[in-house]
C-alpha positions in Angstrom: -15.7 -9.2 14.4 -15.5 -5.7 15.9 -18.1 -3.3 14.5 -16.3 -0.1 15.8 -13.3 1.3 13.8 -9.9 0.7 15.4 -7.6 3.7 15.8 -5.8 2.7 12.6 -9.0 2.5 10.6 -10.1 5.9 11.9 -6.8 7.4 11.0 -7.0 6.0 7.5 -10.6 7.1 7.0 -10.0 10.7 8.2 -6.8 11.1 6.2 -8.3 9.7 3.0 -11.5 11.7 3.2 -9.6 15.0 3.7 -7.1 14.2 1.0 -9.6 13.0 -1.6 -11.9 15.9 -1.0 -9.1 18.4 -1.7 -7.5 16.6 -4.7 -10.6 15.3 -6.5 -13.5 17.9 -6.5 -16.5 17.4 -8.7 -14.8 19.2 -11.5 -12.1 16.5 -11.8 -14.6 13.7 -11.6 -16.5 15.3 -14.5 -13.2 15.6 -16.4 -12.5 11.9 -15.8 -16.0 11.1 -17.1 -15.6 13.2 -20.3 -12.2 11.7 -21.0 -10.5 15.1 -20.7 -8.3 14.1 -17.8 -6.7 10.9 -16.3 -4.8 10.1 -13.2 -1.5 12.0 -13.3 1.9 10.8 -12.2 1.5 13.3 -9.4 -1.7 11.5 -8.3 0.0 8.1 -8.3 3.0 9.5 -6.5 0.8 11.0 -3.9 -0.9 7.6 -3.3 2.4 5.8 -3.1 3.9 8.4 -0.7 1.0 7.9 1.6 1.5 4.1 1.4 -1.9 3.5 0.0 -0.8 1.3 -2.9 0.9 -1.2 -0.7 -1.0 -1.2 2.6 -1.3 -5.0 2.5 2.5 -5.6 1.9 4.4 -6.5 5.1 6.5 -3.8 6.7 9.6 -5.8 6.2 9.1 -5.3 2.4 8.4 -1.6 2.7 4.6 -1.9 2.9 2.1 -0.8 5.4 1.7 -4.1 7.2 -2.1 -3.5 7.4 -4.7 -6.1 7.9 -7.4 -6.6 5.3 -10.0 -4.8 7.5 -7.7 -1.9 7.9 -7.1 -1.6 4.1 -10.8 -1.9 3.6 -11.4 1.4 5.6 -9.2 3.2 3.0 -10.8 1.5 0.0 -14.3 2.4 1.3 -13.3 6.0 1.3 -12.3 5.8 -2.4 -15.8 4.5 -3.1 -17.3 7.3 -1.0 -15.3 9.9 -3.1 -16.0 8.1 -6.4 -12.3 8.4 -7.3 -11.2 5.9 -9.9 -7.8 4.8 -8.7 -5.7 1.6 -8.7 -5.7 1.3 -4.9 -7.7 -1.9 -4.7 -5.9 -3.8 -7.5 -2.5 -2.6 -6.3 -3.2 -3.9 -2.7 -4.5 -7.2 -4.0 -1.3 -7.5 -6.1 0.8 -6.6 -3.0 -1.0 -9.3 -1.0 -0.5 -12.0 -3.6 3.2 -11.1 -4.2 3.8 -11.2 -0.5 2.2 -14.7 -0.3 4.0 -16.1 -3.4 7.0 -18.5 -3.0 8.3 -17.8 -6.5 11.9 -16.6 -6.8 11.7 -13.0 -7.9 8.5 -12.2 -6.1 10.3 -10.2 -3.5 11.9 -8.0 -6.2 8.5 -7.3 -7.7 7.0 -6.5 -4.3 9.9 -4.1 -3.6 9.1 -2.3 -6.9 5.5 -2.0 -5.9 6.0 -0.7 -2.4 8.6 1.8 -3.6 6.1 3.3 -6.1 8.4 2.6 -9.0 5.8 0.4 -10.7 2.0 0.1 -10.6 0.5 -3.4 -10.6 -3.0 -4.3 -11.6 -5.2 -7.4 -11.7 -6.9 -9.0 -14.7 -10.7 -9.2 -14.6 -10.7 -12.8 -15.6 -12.4 -14.8 -12.8 -11.6 -18.4 -12.0 -15.2 -19.7 -12.5 -15.6 -18.1 -15.9 -12.1 -19.2 -17.1 -12.1 -15.8 -18.7 -8.8 -15.9 -20.3 -7.6 -17.2 -23.7 -4.0 -16.4 -22.7 -1.5 -19.2 -23.2 2.3 -19.6 -23.1 4.0 -22.2 -25.3 7.7 -22.4 -25.9 8.3 -19.2 -23.9 5.9 -17.1 -26.0 2.6 -15.5 -24.9 -0.4 -15.5 -27.1 -4.0 -14.5 -26.5 -5.9 -11.6 -24.9 -6.7 -10.4 -21.4 -10.0 -8.5 -21.5 -10.9 -5.4 -19.5 -7.6 -4.9 -17.6 -8.3 -2.0 -15.2 -5.8 0.9 -15.0 -3.8 -0.6 -17.8 -2.7 2.8 -19.0 -0.7 3.4 -15.7 0.3 -0.2 -14.8 3.6 -1.9 -15.6 2.5 -5.4 -14.7 -0.7 -7.3 -14.5 -1.4 -10.4 -12.4 -3.4 -12.9 -14.4 -4.1 -16.6 -15.0 -2.9 -18.4 -18.1 -2.3 -21.8 -19.5 1.4 -22.6 -19.7 2.5 -25.7 -21.6 -1.0 -27.3 -21.0 -1.1 -26.5 -17.2 -2.8 -23.7 -15.3 -0.5 -21.0 -14.2 -0.7 -17.6 -12.5 1.8 -14.9 -13.3 2.9 -11.2 -13.1 3.0 -10.3 -16.8 4.9 -7.3 -18.1 2.7 -4.8 -20.0 5.7 -3.1 -21.7 5.2 -2.8 -25.4 1.9 -4.8 -25.5 -1.0 -3.9 -27.7 -3.7 -2.1 -25.7 -7.3 -1.3 -26.9 -8.9 1.3 -24.7 -12.4 0.4 -23.5 -14.7 2.9 -21.7 -17.1 1.7 -19.0 -19.5 3.4 -16.6 -17.2 3.7 -13.6 -14.7 6.1 -15.3 -11.7 3.8 -14.5 -9.4 3.2 -17.5 -9.8 -0.3 -19.0 -7.9 -2.0 -21.9 -8.2 -5.2 -23.8 -4.5 -6.4 -23.9 -3.2 -8.5 -26.8 -0.1 -10.7 -26.4 1.1 -11.6 -29.8 4.1 -14.0 -29.5 5.6 -11.9 -26.7 8.4 -13.4 -24.7 7.6 -14.4 -21.2 11.1 -13.9 -20.0 10.4 -10.4 -18.5 7.4 -11.8 -16.6 7.2 -13.7 -13.4 5.5 -17.1 -13.0 4.1 -17.1 -9.5 2.6 -20.6 -9.4 1.7 -23.5 -11.6 -0.7 -26.5 -11.4 -2.9 -26.8 -8.4 -1.1 -23.9 -6.6 -1.9 -21.6 -9.5 -5.6 -22.6 -9.2 -5.6 -21.8 -5.5 -3.8 -18.5 -6.0 -6.3 -17.5 -8.6 -9.2 -18.4 -6.3 -7.6 -16.3 -3.6 -7.2 -13.4 -6.0 -10.7 -13.7 -7.2 -12.2 -13.7 -3.7 -10.1 -10.9 -2.4 -10.7 -8.5 -5.4 -14.4 -9.3 -5.1 -14.5 -8.6 -1.4 -12.6 -5.4 -1.6 -14.7 -4.2 -4.6 -17.8 -4.8 -2.4 -16.2 -2.5 0.3 -15.8 0.2 -2.4 -19.4 -0.4 -3.5 -20.5 0.1 0.1 -18.7 3.4 0.2 -20.5 4.6 -2.9 -23.8 3.6 -1.4 -23.1 5.5 1.8 -22.4 8.7 -0.2 -25.6 8.1 -2.3 -27.6 7.7 0.9 -26.2 11.0 2.3 -26.8 12.9 -0.9 -30.4 11.6 -1.0 -31.1 12.4 2.6 -29.8 16.0 2.1 -31.9 16.4 -1.1 -35.2 15.3 0.4 -34.6 17.4 3.5 -34.1 20.5 1.3 -36.5 20.0 -1.6 -39.8 21.7 -0.8 -43.1 20.6 -2.2 -46.6 21.7 -1.1 -45.0 24.0 1.5 -42.8 21.5 3.3 -39.7 19.3 2.6 -40.5 16.1 0.8 -38.8 14.2 3.7 -42.0 15.0 5.7 -44.0 12.8 3.4 -44.4 9.2 4.6 -43.7 7.7 1.2 -40.4 9.5 0.8 -39.4 8.5 4.3 -40.2 4.8 3.7 -38.0 4.9 0.5 -35.2 6.6 2.5 -35.4 3.9 5.1 -35.1 1.3 2.4 -31.9 3.0 1.1 -30.5 2.9 4.6 -31.3 -0.8 5.0 -29.8 -1.8 1.7 -26.7 0.3 2.3 -26.0 -1.0 5.8 -26.7 -4.6 4.9 -24.3 -4.4 1.9 -21.6 -2.8 4.0 -21.7 -5.2 6.9 -22.1 -8.3 4.8 -19.0 -7.2 2.9 -17.0 -6.5 6.0 -18.1 -9.8 7.5 -17.0 -11.7 4.4 -13.7 -10.0 4.4 -13.2 -10.7 8.1 -13.9 -14.4 7.5 -11.5 -14.4 4.5 -8.8 -12.8 6.7 -9.2 -15.5 9.3 -9.2 -18.3 6.7 -8.3 -17.5 3.0 -10.0 -20.8 2.0 -13.3 -19.6 3.5 -14.8 -17.8 0.4 -18.4 -18.8 0.8 -19.3 -15.5 2.6 -17.7 -13.5 -0.2 -20.0 -15.0 -2.8 -23.0 -14.6 -0.6 -22.2 -10.9 0.1 -21.6 -10.4 -3.6 -25.0 -12.0 -4.4 -26.7 -9.6 -2.0 -24.8 -6.6 -3.2 -25.9 -7.1 -6.8 -29.5 -7.1 -5.7 -29.1 -4.2 -3.3 -27.2 -2.0 -5.9 -30.1 -2.3 -8.3 -32.6 -1.2 -5.7 -30.4 1.6 -4.4 -30.0 2.9 -8.0 -33.8 2.9 -8.6 -34.8 4.4 -5.2 -32.3 7.2 -5.1 -33.2 8.4 -8.6 -36.9 8.1 -7.7 -36.3 10.4 -4.7 -34.2 12.9 -6.6 -36.8 13.1 -9.4 -35.9 15.1 -12.4 -32.9 16.6 -10.6 -31.2 13.3 -10.5 -31.7 12.6 -14.2 -29.7 15.5 -15.4 -26.0 15.2 -15.9 -25.5 18.5 -14.2 -26.2 16.9 -10.8 -23.3 14.7 -9.5 -25.6 11.8 -8.5 -24.9 10.0 -11.8 -21.1 9.9 -10.9 -22.1 7.5 -8.2 -25.0 5.6 -9.6 -23.0 4.8 -12.8 -20.1 3.6 -10.7 -22.6 1.6 -8.6 -23.9 -0.2 -11.6 -20.4 -1.0 -12.9 -19.1 -2.2 -9.6 -22.1 -4.4 -8.9 -21.6 -6.6 -11.9 -17.8 -6.7 -11.8 -16.7 -10.3 -11.2 -20.1 -12.0 -11.7 -23.9 -11.8 -11.7 -26.4 -13.1 -9.2 -26.7 -16.6 -10.8 -22.9 -16.9 -10.9 -22.7 -16.1 -7.2 -25.4 -18.7 -6.3 -23.4 -21.3 -8.3 -20.1 -20.3 -6.5 -21.8 -20.5 -3.1 -23.2 -23.9 -3.8 -19.7 -25.0 -5.0 -18.2 -23.8 -1.7 -20.8 -25.7 0.3 -20.1 -28.8 -1.8 -23.8 -29.3 -2.5 -25.4 -30.1 -5.8 -27.8 -27.5 -7.3 -31.5 -28.1 -6.6 -33.0 -30.5 -9.1 -29.8 -32.5 -9.7 -29.1 -36.1 -8.5 -25.9 -37.7 -7.7 
């Protein structure tokens, strides 16, 4: 694994940072938080025109033809800017559609890369079996919980049970019942109800064992890229905290001069860098071998622990300033808390890692 950015990664980082700083100042992030504003069609069109919604789609399909590590550089900048946008879910959808053998997948991929439709991913993980969605006789019934960016998406990629067998599909969201749910990270979520809806306008990507494998790949990839986004948030929190303790004066000198504050700042740096590089390492391993998901769950396990510590230490160093809503720190720490638990808790990640290693948990006997 190369630790220095490639030319493509540097270009993506620089372009994204400049674009996001100009389009999403603090005022817009506060408006997202208050529910006074959402992503506009112009925002989505801008992302599509830059190719950011389909970086992982092959060039032959109109996508960016980027590697996972190249796309990660862009996604990290969205975390750094704390902008809630469907870039991660759209790219995971593009990757899965490009890998699918189902007839019609190419047409869906073309709609995604052209920007005509936005695709999202259901939050249901394979280990949790977090879906009650089923299809019998060509009709969908059940609910998908917490579908991100459901208000702007046309299709959601999700697992379901079809005629008693596992399946994975791109499900149309046109005309479905959506219940808005607000979470800490300011992204738009909905609980989606399918009440006898026809499955004809949806696309079944895989069934049986292939569906289970596709769901596992989806689960691992969305987790890995979410960790990259989390690392971007941590980096911005680190920079904001370093600036604050360098400028905040107590007893006639900046508090960064005090040993206790410096030790805490060093802890922030350690937690941030470890999270970032464990996430990139896991993604690199997954890029080399999509069946190698062990490092993803290990990185996720570490990130859940690190995020909690970063949250505590950065608010400690900001003191009362960081508690008030007037300071933008909470825009990041709330997002940090939300991203850290997305897809599973620490015990779940331990169980998934043990499962990947094909070892029984401690205390069990064969």
